[in-house]
C-alpha positions in Angstrom: -14.3 -48.4 -3.5 -15.0 -52.2 -5.2 -14.5 -50.7 -8.7 -11.9 -49.0 -7.8 -9.9 -51.7 -5.8 -10.5 -54.8 -8.5 -11.3 -53.0 -11.5 -13.9 -55.4 -13.0 -14.3 -55.5 -17.3 -17.6 -57.6 -16.1 -20.0 -59.1 -13.7 -22.5 -61.6 -13.1 -24.5 -61.7 -9.7 -25.4 -65.2 -8.6 -29.2 -66.2 -8.3 -28.9 -65.9 -4.2 -28.2 -62.2 -4.5 -25.1 -63.4 -2.6 -21.9 -63.1 -4.8 -20.9 -61.0 -7.5 -18.2 -62.7 -9.8 -16.6 -60.4 -11.2 -14.1 -60.6 -14.7 -10.5 -58.8 -14.5 -7.5 -58.6 -16.6 -9.7 -59.5 -20.1 -7.7 -60.9 -22.8 -9.3 -60.9 -25.9 -9.7 -63.9 -28.3 -11.7 -64.1 -31.5 -14.9 -62.0 -31.9 -16.6 -63.3 -28.4 -14.2 -65.4 -26.7 -12.2 -64.2 -24.4 -9.5 -64.9 -21.4 -10.3 -64.0 -17.9 -9.3 -64.0 -14.2 -11.9 -64.3 -12.2 -12.7 -63.3 -8.5 -15.7 -63.4 -6.3 -16.8 -61.0 -3.6 -18.9 -62.1 -1.0 -21.7 -59.5 -0.4 -22.1 -60.5 3.1 -19.2 -60.3 4.4 -17.2 -57.6 1.8 -14.7 -60.2 0.8 -13.0 -61.5 -2.1 -11.0 -64.0 -3.1 -9.7 -65.6 -6.3 -11.9 -68.5 -8.5 -10.3 -71.3 -8.9 -11.7 -74.2 -10.9 -9.8 -77.0 -8.4 -9.4 -75.2 -4.7 -6.3 -77.2 -4.0 -4.3 -74.7 -6.6 -3.1 -71.7 -5.1 -2.8 -69.7 -8.5 -5.2 -67.2 -10.3 -5.9 -68.8 -13.3 -7.2 -67.4 -16.9 -10.2 -68.9 -17.6 -12.2 -69.2 -20.7 -15.6 -69.0 -19.6 -17.1 -68.6 -15.6 -20.8 -68.6 -14.9 -23.3 -69.5 -12.3 -25.4 -72.1 -12.0 -29.0 -71.2 -12.7 -30.1 -71.9 -8.5 -27.9 -70.9 -5.7 -24.3 -69.8 -6.2 -22.6 -73.1 -8.0 -20.4 -72.5 -10.5 -19.2 -73.9 -14.0 -16.0 -73.3 -15.6 -14.0 -73.5 -18.1 -9.8 -73.9 -18.3 -7.6 -75.0 -21.1 -10.7 -76.2 -22.9 -12.0 -78.3 -20.1 -15.1 -78.3 -17.8 -14.9 -77.7 -14.0 -17.6 -77.1 -11.7 -18.0 -76.3 -8.4 -21.3 -76.3 -6.0 -19.9 -73.0 -3.8 -17.4 -70.7 -4.4 -15.9 -71.2 -1.7 -16.2 -75.1 -0.8 -13.2 -77.5 -0.4 -13.8 -79.7 -3.5 -13.9 -78.9 -7.6 -14.9 -81.3 -9.7 -13.4 -81.9 -13.5 -16.0 -82.9 -15.7 -14.5 -83.0 -18.7 -10.7 -84.6 -19.4 -9.7 -84.5 -22.9 -9.1 -81.0 -24.0 -5.9 -80.4 -27.1 -6.1 -76.2 -27.1 -6.4 -75.3 -30.5 -7.9 -79.1 -31.5 -10.2 -80.4 -29.0 -12.6 -78.3 -26.6 -15.3 -78.6 -24.8 -17.5 -76.2 -23.1 -16.9 -72.9 -25.6 -16.8 -73.0 -29.3 -14.2 -73.5 -31.8 -14.0 -71.1 -33.8 -16.5 -72.0 -36.8 -18.9 -72.4 -34.0 -18.5 -69.3 -32.6 -18.1 -67.1 -35.8 -20.6 -68.6 -37.5 -23.1 -70.4 -35.7 -23.1 -69.5 -31.9 -22.4 -65.9 -31.9 -21.3 -67.0 -28.3 -18.3 -67.9 -26.4 -20.1 -70.4 -24.6 -21.3 -73.8 -25.7 -22.6 -75.4 -22.4 -26.3 -75.0 -20.9 -27.5 -76.1 -17.5 -31.4 -76.9 -16.2 -33.2 -75.0 -14.3 -32.1 -77.1 -11.4 -28.5 -76.8 -12.0 -28.1 -80.4 -12.0 -28.1 -81.7 -15.3 -25.5 -80.0 -18.0 -25.3 -80.4 -21.8 -22.1 -79.3 -23.3 -20.8 -79.5 -27.0 -17.5 -81.0 -27.6 -15.5 -80.1 -30.5 -12.7 -82.0 -32.1 -10.9 -79.9 -34.9 -8.2 -82.7 -35.8 -9.0 -83.3 -39.1 -9.7 -79.9 -39.8 -7.0 -78.0 -42.2 -4.9 -75.1 -40.9 -4.6 -71.4 -41.8 -1.4 -70.2 -41.2 -1.4 -65.8 -41.0 0.6 -63.2 -39.9 0.6 -61.6 -36.5 1.8 -58.6 -35.9 0.8 -57.6 -32.4 0.9 -53.8 -31.3 3.0 -51.3 -31.9 5.0 -51.6 -28.1 6.2 -55.3 -29.0 8.7 -53.4 -31.4 8.9 -56.8 -33.7 10.3 -55.9 -36.6 8.5 -58.9 -38.3 5.5 -60.8 -37.7 4.7 -64.3 -35.9 3.0 -67.0 -37.5 -0.2 -68.1 -36.1 -2.6 -71.0 -37.0 -6.2 -71.6 -36.9 -8.5 -74.2 -37.8 -10.3 -73.1 -40.7 -12.9 -75.1 -42.5 -13.0 -74.3 -46.3 -15.7 -75.9 -48.8 -14.8 -79.4 -49.9 -12.7 -79.7 -47.1 -13.4 -81.6 -43.3 -15.4 -80.1 -40.8 -15.2 -80.2 -37.4 -16.6 -82.9 -35.5 -19.4 -81.9 -32.9 -20.7 -83.8 -30.3 -23.6 -83.2 -27.4 -23.3 -84.5 -24.0 -25.5 -84.5 -21.0 -23.2 -84.3 -17.6 -25.5 -85.4 -14.7 -23.8 -83.3 -11.4 -26.3 -84.6 -8.7 -23.8 -87.4 -7.4 -20.5 -84.9 -8.1 -18.5 -87.9 -7.3 -19.8 -90.1 -10.0 -20.8 -88.0 -12.8 -22.4 -89.6 -15.4 -22.2 -88.7 -19.1 -24.4 -89.7 -22.0 -24.2 -88.6 -25.7 -27.0 -86.8 -27.3 -28.1 -88.8 -30.6 -29.1 -86.8 -33.5 -32.5 -87.4 -35.4 -31.8 -90.0 -37.9 -32.2 -87.5 -41.3 -28.5 -86.1 -39.4 -26.7 -89.2 -38.9 -23.9 -90.4 -41.3 -23.7 -86.8 -42.6 -22.1 -83.2 -42.1 -24.2 -81.2 -39.5 -24.5 -78.5 -37.4 -26.4 -77.7 -34.0 -27.3 -73.8 -34.2 -29.7 -73.9 -31.0 -30.1 -75.6 -27.7 -32.3 -74.9 -25.1 -34.0 -76.8 -22.0 -37.9 -77.4 -22.4 -38.0 -79.5 -18.6 -35.6 -80.9 -16.5 -35.7 -84.2 -18.8 -36.3 -82.6 -22.0 -34.0 -80.4 -24.6 -34.5 -78.8 -27.6 -31.8 -78.7 -30.5 -32.2 -77.5 -34.2 -29.7 -79.4 -36.6 -28.3 -78.0 -39.9 -26.7 -80.3 -42.7 -24.0 -78.8 -44.3 -25.7 -77.4 -47.4 -27.7 -75.1 -45.6 -30.6 -76.5 -47.4 -32.5 -78.5 -44.7 -32.8 -77.8 -40.7 -34.7 -80.2 -38.5 -35.9 -78.8 -34.9 -36.1 -81.8 -32.4 -36.5 -82.8 -28.6 -34.1 -85.3 -27.2 -35.5 -87.1 -23.7 -34.1 -88.6 -21.0 -32.9 -91.6 -20.0 -31.3 -92.3 -23.4 -31.4 -88.8 -24.8 -32.0 -89.6 -28.7 -33.6 -86.9 -30.5 -36.9 -87.0 -32.4 -37.9 -84.7 -35.2 -41.1 -82.5 -34.3 -40.1 -80.2 -37.4 -38.5 -80.0 -40.6 -37.6 -76.6 -42.8 -36.5 -77.3 -46.1 -34.9 -75.0 -48.9 -37.2 -74.2 -51.8 -34.2 -74.7 -54.0 -33.0 -70.8 -54.8 -31.3 -70.4 -51.7 -30.4 -71.3 -48.1 -32.0 -72.3 -45.1 -32.0 -69.8 -42.0 -29.6 -70.8 -38.6 -32.6 -71.2 -36.6 -32.9 -70.3 -33.1 -34.3 -72.5 -30.1 -38.2 -72.7 -30.2 -40.4 -70.8 -27.1 -42.1 -74.0 -25.5 -45.5 -73.2 -24.3 -46.0 -74.7 -20.6 -47.1 -78.2 -21.2 -44.5 -78.4 -23.6 -46.6 -79.9 -26.1 -46.4 -76.9 -28.5 -44.1 -74.5 -29.2 -43.5 -70.7 -31.3 -40.7 -70.7 -33.4 -39.8 -68.7 -36.6 -40.1 -70.3 -40.3 -40.4 -69.0 -43.5 -44.0 -68.3 -44.4 -44.8 -67.6 -48.3 -46.6 -64.2 -48.9 -47.6 -65.5 -53.1 -45.3 -64.2 -55.8 -43.3 -62.0 -53.3 -41.6 -65.3 -51.5 -40.9 -66.2 -48.1 -40.9 -64.2 -45.3 -39.4 -65.1 -41.5 -42.7 -65.5 -39.9 -43.6 -66.7 -36.1 -45.5 -70.0 -36.2 -47.2 -72.2 -33.6 -46.5 -76.0 -33.8 -48.7 -78.6 -31.9 -45.9 -81.3 -31.0 -48.7 -84.3 -31.0 -50.5 -83.3 -34.6 -47.2 -82.3 -36.2 -49.3 -79.3 -37.4 -48.0 -75.9 -37.9 -50.0 -72.2 -38.1 -48.4 -69.0 -38.5 -49.1 -67.0 -36.4 -47.9 -63.7 -38.5 -48.0 -63.0 -42.3 -47.2 -60.6 -44.7 -44.1 -58.6 -46.2 -42.1 -57.9 -43.1 -40.0 -60.4 -41.2 -39.9 -61.2 -37.6 -36.4 -61.1 -36.1 -36.1 -62.4 -33.4 -39.0 -63.9 -30.5 -38.3 -62.8 -27.2 -41.1 -64.2 -24.8 -44.1 -66.1 -24.3 -46.9 -64.5 -22.2 -48.9 -67.1 -20.8 -50.8 -65.4 -18.6 -52.0 -62.3 -21.7 -51.4 -65.5 -24.5 -49.2 -63.0 -26.3 -45.9 -62.9 -27.8 -43.3 -60.4 -27.9 -41.1 -60.5 -31.2 -38.8 -58.1 -33.0 -40.1 -57.3 -36.6 -38.8 -55.7 -39.4 -41.5 -53.2 -41.2 -41.8 -53.7 -44.7 -39.8 -51.7 -46.8 -37.7 -50.5 -44.0 -34.7 -53.2 -43.2 -32.7 -50.4 -41.5 -35.5 -50.7 -38.9 -36.2 -52.7 -35.9 -39.1 -52.9 -33.5 -40.8 -54.5 -30.6 -43.9 -55.8 -31.8 -47.3 -58.2 -29.3 -49.5 -60.5 -31.0 -51.6 -63.1 -30.3 -50.6 -66.7 -29.2 -53.5 -68.4 -29.8 -53.5 -70.3 -33.5 -56.6 -68.6 -35.1 -59.0 -71.1 -36.1 -59.0 -72.8 -40.3 -60.5 -70.2 -42.1 -59.9 -67.4 -40.3 -57.4 -64.2 -40.8 -54.5 -63.7 -38.9 -54.8 -60.7 -36.5 -52.3 -57.9 -37.4 -49.4 -57.5 -34.6 -49.2 -54.4 -32.5 -46.7 -52.2 -32.5 -45.3 -51.0 -29.5 -42.2 -48.8 -30.4 -43.1 -48.0 -34.6 -43.8 -44.3 -35.5 -47.3 -43.2 -36.9 -47.0 -43.4 -40.4 -49.5 -40.9 -42.7 -50.1 -43.4 -45.0 -51.2 -47.5 -43.6 -48.3 -49.9 -43.9 -49.4 -53.4 -46.1 -50.0 -55.8 -44.3 -51.0 -53.4 -41.6 -49.9 -53.0 -38.2 -51.6 -51.6 -35.1 -49.1 -49.3 -34.0 -49.4 -47.5 -30.2 -49.1 -43.8 -30.3 -48.3 -42.5 -26.8 -45.2 -40.0 -26.0 -44.1 -43.1 -23.9 -42.7 -44.8 -27.3 -42.2 -42.1 -29.7 -40.6 -39.1 -28.6 -39.9 -36.1 -30.8 -39.7 -33.4 -28.4 -38.1 -34.4 -25.2 -37.2 -32.5 -22.4 -33.2 -33.5 -21.0 -33.3 -34.9 -17.6 -30.7 -34.4 -15.1 -27.1 -36.4 -16.0 -26.2 -39.5 -15.5 -24.1 -40.8 -12.7 -23.2 -37.3 -11.7 -23.0 -35.7 -8.4 -25.4 -32.9 -8.5 -24.5 -29.4 -6.4 -27.4 -27.9 -4.6 -27.2 -24.1 -4.1 -29.6 -22.0 -2.4 -30.6 -18.8 -4.5 -31.1 -15.2 -3.0 -35.3 -15.1 -2.4 -35.3 -11.9 -4.7 -33.2 -13.4 -7.3 -35.3 -16.7 -8.0 -36.4 -17.4 -11.6 -38.5 -19.6 -13.0 -35.7 -23.0 -14.2 -36.6 -23.0 -17.7 -35.8 -26.2 -19.5 -33.7 -27.0 -22.3 -35.2 -28.6 -25.2 -34.4 -30.3 -28.2 -35.8 -31.8 -31.2 -34.6 -35.4 -32.2 -35.5 -37.9 -34.3 -37.7 -40.8 -32.7 -35.9 -44.1 -32.5 -36.4 -46.8 -35.3 -34.2 -49.6 -34.1 -34.3 -51.2 -30.6 -33.5 -54.1 -28.9 -35.5 -55.7 -26.0 -34.5 -58.1 -23.2 -37.7 -59.3 -21.1 -37.5 -60.2 -17.7 -37.7 -64.6 -16.9 -41.6 -63.8 -15.9 -42.3 -61.3 -19.0 -43.8 -58.8 -16.5 -40.8 -56.3 -17.1 -38.4 -55.4 -20.3 -35.3 -53.4 -20.7 -36.2 -51.1 -23.9 -32.7 -50.4 -25.7 -32.8 -47.5 -28.3 -30.1 -48.1 -30.7 -30.7 -45.1 -32.8 -30.6 -43.0 -35.4 -30.5 -40.5 -32.8 -28.4 -40.6 -29.5 -28.8 -44.5 -27.3 -31.0 -44.8 -24.2 -32.6 -47.0 -21.9 -35.6 -47.3 -20.5 -37.6 -50.3 -18.4 -40.9 -50.9 -18.7 -43.9 -53.0 -17.0 -45.9 -55.1 -19.6 -49.3 -54.2 -18.5 -52.1 -54.5 -20.9 -53.2 -52.9 -23.4 -50.5 -50.4 -23.3 -46.9 -51.1 -21.2 -46.3 -48.5 -18.7 -42.5 -46.5 -18.5 -41.4 -47.0 -14.6 -37.9 -45.8 -15.4 -35.2 -43.9 -17.9 -32.6 -46.0 -16.7 -29.9 -44.2 -19.1 -30.3 -40.8 -21.0 -26.3 -40.3 -22.3 -27.2 -36.6 -21.8 -23.3 -35.8 -21.9 -23.1 -37.4 -25.3 -26.1 -36.0 -26.3 -24.9 -32.0 -25.7 -21.3 -33.1 -27.2 -23.2 -34.4 -30.5 -25.1 -31.1 -30.3 -21.8 -29.1 -30.6 -20.4 -31.1 -33.5 -21.3 -30.7 -37.1 -22.6 -34.4 -37.9 -23.2 -35.7 -41.7 -26.4 -35.8 -43.7 -27.8 -39.1 -43.7 -30.1 -40.0 -46.6 -31.9 -43.7 -47.4 -33.2 -44.7 -51.1 -33.9 -47.4 -52.5 -32.5 -48.3 -56.1 -33.0 -50.8 -58.5 -31.1 -53.7 -59.1 -30.8 -57.0 -61.3 -33.4 -59.8 -60.7 -36.0 -56.9 -60.3 -35.2 -56.4 -56.9 -34.5 -52.9 -55.3 -31.2 -52.5 -52.9 -31.9 -50.3 -49.5 -28.4 -47.6 -49.7 -27.4 -45.1 -47.0 -25.4 -41.9 -48.0 -23.2 -39.9 -45.5 -23.0 -36.6 -46.8 -21.0 -33.8 -45.4 -22.9 -31.4 -43.3 -24.3 -28.6 -44.9 -24.0 -30.0 -48.6 -26.3 -28.9 -50.9 -27.7 -31.3 -53.6 -27.5 -28.8 -56.1 -23.5 -28.0 -55.3 -20.8 -29.7 -58.2 -17.7 -30.6 -56.0 -14.3 -31.7 -57.6 
């Protein structure tokens, strides 16, 4: 009934599981940003009411952002590019944190076009501490960025004979970049919200720079990753209360033959004296590869945890109780694949060899990969012949056949390719994870528990049975992937989509 009556496009559950935040009437802006009206649904009472940044208003405004605080049911919102805060959804007071927004020019808490599209890949540019009392947010000033004008034709239903001319603050090489600042807001005393500007490290002062990642380490520390405009220098810093000045802990410099990747936030240990992040690690003449490294902050020592001609795409979580990290990796020679790996988080002793990571989702190969990895060969992860389970989200009509006509139910079986590309979402305590199989077959979603030595399958959350049956009736293209030699001694992996039933010896015109 709630879905039919309110028709939400997105929803968020409050941390105390008391309220639902429902996004309605979504209007897309750019790749990640959108406007939406929000409704609060009280799970206990069944009542719902519109979300307003300031309760004294009586409209149902469109917001650029609305999300729960990490604890309780406080709300942080962005309306017209200014930030607002409410302690509870039905409180009689709202608090405005910023006052200087100019739509299209100055924004707070949400990224401008450059940061949304090229750096953060998100519609969010604010982060709350775990207790919900401190907020760090980014402010973007595009007043010096030149405008790009383009025609806007709208939809066919508009009936326009001529397009509108719209503009976008769009920096190009050699022109001015947006000015960005990070600010800490103290929400403990909402009657007097105090703010403090985060001070970049000395190497980033008085030059054009970007920030690429922000995260809370503790209630008094944040981590910020900075990148200079030429993108040949990246710096990981820790910024500490009360001054919030940033101290450099790690520096990554380009070797002169390319640029530095935009760094993600490090994953910190329990005592905040060490962290694990991704950095380039050289593998002889083959060059640098993205790998997991352990950084000891007091000793300023960096030790690789993985090594070889494969790449670590993203560190997912650090399981402190078992001293392992989980990461998404790209195996050597297979750039179109992405698998879930596990490796120890304990740095090796000096001179000791690195233990190979355990690939949890890899398909066993007849010949070992170099460098080797351990693959868990179990039907939980690789299912070549899978039984169809019941339809998802369907009402099942049960009938009782006559006893004499009862026949043994024959389950349909289908042979399908193994899953080669995954995404994984871990629970905050690293005890559970959701495994999303994204191809090349039909996508599926499953829930696992991270017990040692092998994770345990708990539930198939989505199997897309209807989609699978529809695809089975279609003539799908033949897909061939193979390497092609290109200039510079490199190989490019090419993927061809060929018509169904096409024979390689056929001549087509």
